[in-house]
N, C-alpha and C positions, 0 to 999 in steps of 0.2 A: 573426557576420558578417551584415551587412545585406543586404536583397534587392538593393539597387543594386550592392553590391560583388560579390555572387554573379553578377548579370547581366553586369557589366562584366568580371569575371574578375580584377580587381585593385581597389585603392582608386581612387576617382574622380580624385584628384590625380595618381597615377602614370599612369592612362590618359590624362589630359589632357596630361601631359608627353610621353608616347609619341606621341600624335596630333600635337603640335606639332613634334616631331623628324621624324617621317615626312612631315608636310606640308611642312616646310622642304626636305627632300631631294627630294621629288617636285616641288615648285615650282621648285627650282633646276634639276633635270634638264629639266623642261618648258621653262624659259626658255632653257637651253643649246640645245635642239633646236628652239626657236622654235615650240613646240606651244601651242595653246590648248585649253581644255576642249572647244570645238566640234570641233576637229580629231580629238580622241580619240573623241567621240561619232560623228562621221561615219565614222571608220575602223571603229568597232565595228559601225555600221549596215551598212557595205559588206561587212564580213566575214560578218555574219549573212545578208545577201542572197546572197552567193556560195555559202555553205553551203546555203542554201535551194534555190538554182538547181541546184547540184550534186546535191542529194538527189533532186530530181525528174528530173534527167537520169539518175541512177543507176537510179531506178525504171523510167524508159523503157527503158534498156538491158536491165534485168532482164526486163521484159515482152517485149522483142524477142527475147531469148534463149529465153524460154519458147515463143514462137510459132515460132521457127525449129526448135526441138527437136520441137515438136508436129507439125510438117509431116512429119517422119519417123516419130516414135514412134506416133502414132495410126493411120496407115495400116498400119504393121507390126503393131500390136496387132490391128487388125481382120482382117488377113489371117491371122494366127496363130489367132485365134478361129474364123474360118471354116474353116480347115484342120482344127482339132481337132474341130469339130462333125461333120465327115464321117466320123470314125472310129467 
């Protein structure tokens, strides 16, 4: 088995035929839906940006929850520590 065949996972001719068939199917579907490669790239870019924005929004929510909890937990901790020091 040659290095090229090992890399491709099959003989080069069979891989080429598979690429042609898959390209034909994908090209047909893109034509049916009137998509261009730029539409796909723009949609991918938009998806990545939405995930990026949601990620930072989630971090902001997470930090907000920590601050809200700390407003109650830290004074309660300090009060309990002060009470236990008097014993």
